[in-house]
C-alpha positions in Angstrom: 8.5 31.4 63.7 8.9 32.9 67.1 5.8 32.7 69.4 7.4 34.1 72.6 7.5 37.0 71.5 9.0 38.6 68.4 6.5 37.7 65.7 3.5 37.8 68.0 4.6 41.3 69.0 4.8 42.4 65.3 1.2 41.4 64.8 0.2 43.5 67.8 2.3 46.4 66.6 0.5 46.3 63.2 -2.8 46.1 65.0 -1.9 49.2 67.0 -1.3 51.1 63.7 2.4 50.9 63.2 3.2 52.5 59.8 6.2 50.3 59.2 8.3 47.6 60.9 11.9 46.9 60.0 13.5 43.7 61.4 17.1 44.3 62.2 19.9 41.9 63.0 22.2 43.8 65.3 21.7 46.2 68.2 24.3 48.5 66.6 22.3 48.7 63.3 19.1 49.4 65.2 20.8 52.3 67.2 22.1 53.7 63.9 18.5 53.8 62.6 17.6 55.8 65.7 20.4 58.3 64.9 19.3 58.9 61.3 15.6 58.8 62.0 14.9 60.2 65.5 11.1 59.7 65.0 11.4 55.9 64.8 10.7 53.6 67.7 13.4 51.2 68.8 12.0 47.9 70.1 14.0 44.8 71.0 15.7 42.5 73.5 18.8 40.7 74.3 18.5 37.9 76.8 14.8 38.7 77.0 15.5 42.2 78.5 15.0 45.5 76.9 18.1 46.8 75.1 19.7 49.8 76.8 18.8 52.9 74.8 15.6 51.3 73.3 12.2 52.7 73.9 10.5 49.3 74.5 11.4 45.7 75.0 10.0 42.7 73.1 6.9 42.7 75.2 3.4 43.2 73.6 1.8 44.1 76.9 4.2 47.0 77.7 4.4 48.9 74.5 2.4 52.1 74.3 -0.2 52.0 71.5 -0.2 55.8 71.2 3.6 55.8 70.6 3.3 52.9 68.0 0.4 54.4 65.9 1.8 55.9 62.7 5.4 55.2 63.6 8.3 53.4 62.0 9.4 50.5 64.2 12.9 49.2 64.3 12.8 45.7 65.8 15.7 43.4 66.8 15.6 40.2 68.9 17.8 37.3 69.9 15.9 34.8 67.7 13.1 36.0 65.5 14.7 38.8 63.6 17.9 36.8 63.4 16.0 34.2 61.4 14.8 36.9 59.0 18.2 38.4 58.2 19.8 35.0 57.8 17.2 33.4 55.6 19.3 34.2 52.5 18.0 31.3 50.4 14.3 31.6 50.9 12.1 32.6 48.0 9.6 34.1 50.4 9.5 34.7 54.2 6.3 34.7 56.2 6.7 35.3 59.9 5.0 32.7 62.2 3.0 33.0 65.4 0.0 31.5 67.0 -1.9 34.8 66.9 -2.2 34.6 63.1 -1.6 31.0 62.5 -4.9 30.2 60.7 -4.3 33.1 58.3 -0.8 31.9 57.6 -2.1 28.4 56.7 -4.7 29.9 54.4 -2.1 32.1 52.7 0.2 29.2 52.1 -2.7 27.2 50.6 -3.5 30.1 48.3 0.1 30.6 47.2 0.6 26.9 46.9 4.5 26.9 46.8 6.3 23.7 45.8 8.1 23.6 49.2 7.2 25.0 52.6 9.8 25.1 55.5 8.4 25.8 58.9 11.4 27.1 60.8 11.4 27.2 64.6 13.8 29.8 65.8 13.7 28.6 69.4 16.0 30.0 72.1 18.3 32.5 70.4 18.3 30.3 67.3 20.4 27.6 69.0 18.0 25.6 71.4 14.5 24.2 70.8 11.5 26.1 72.1 8.3 24.1 72.7 6.0 27.0 71.8 7.6 27.4 68.3 7.3 23.6 67.7 3.6 23.7 68.8 3.0 26.6 66.4 4.6 24.7 63.5 2.6 21.6 64.3 -0.6 23.6 64.4 0.1 25.3 61.0 1.1 21.9 59.5 -2.1 20.3 60.8 -4.2 23.0 59.1 -2.2 22.6 55.8 -2.6 18.8 55.6 -6.1 18.6 57.1 -5.3 16.9 60.4 -7.6 17.0 63.4 -7.2 20.3 65.4 -9.2 19.4 68.4 -6.3 18.8 70.7 -4.5 22.0 70.1 -6.4 24.2 72.6 -5.1 22.0 75.4 -1.7 21.6 73.9 -1.3 25.4 73.7 -2.6 25.9 77.2 0.0 23.4 78.4 2.8 25.8 77.3 2.2 27.5 80.6 4.2 24.7 82.2 6.2 23.6 79.2 7.9 26.6 77.5 6.2 29.5 79.0 6.9 29.0 82.7 9.2 32.0 82.8 6.2 34.3 82.4 4.9 33.1 85.8 8.2 33.6 87.8 7.6 36.5 90.2 11.1 37.9 90.1 11.2 38.0 86.3 7.9 39.9 85.7 9.9 43.1 84.7 11.3 41.1 81.8 8.6 38.5 81.1 5.2 39.9 82.2 2.5 37.2 82.6 0.2 39.1 80.3 2.6 38.5 77.4 2.0 34.8 77.7 -1.7 35.1 77.3 -1.4 37.6 74.5 1.0 35.3 72.6 -1.1 32.1 72.9 -4.3 33.8 71.7 -4.4 31.7 68.5 -6.0 33.0 65.3 -6.6 36.5 66.7 -5.5 38.4 63.6 -6.6 37.9 60.0 -3.4 39.0 58.3 0.0 37.6 57.6 3.4 39.4 57.8 5.6 38.9 54.8 9.3 40.0 54.9 10.4 42.1 51.9 13.6 44.0 51.1 14.0 47.5 49.7 16.9 49.9 49.4 16.9 50.5 53.2 16.9 46.8 54.2 14.3 44.3 55.4 10.8 45.4 56.0 7.8 43.6 57.4 4.6 44.0 55.4 1.1 43.4 56.6 -0.9 41.5 54.0 
């Protein structure tokens, strides 16, 4: 799961009417998609910032809904999509975010798998990220029937513990404050995103 911002963004993209989202590992592979499919929309970041040559960065508040609607999205990030392309032993991959956490928990209950791994991708997949840990704790609490009453305050506390970069004046061009509020709006969407694979590679499916 990646709360800030990859898998939160994909939920917003589907809500905007994206026809298809394809998570990609490398910038080079994403650019190659753009060469063979000029109508697709390249979205992604490295070091938080929009990749040169891409149309949008990894920011849900700055993408243009008119450009997204009906389009194929090619999406690559430093952490979230890296988790997708490297989860080679998973029987099923569901992306994780606060904005659809309750539906994720309900989906897991319905599927009832023998084992569930809640994987926090963190900072570039190498350092912990508090927001991802909170999301995992929230989903786990729903799965095992724990008390959820504290989570509203815990999630709000991310403003000073994990999401403080969204409130730094000189970084607003990379991390707009609005992104923070969009990414912590828990249980906003009533769908899950399942990762599948076809002849063209990985694809995110809205269920």
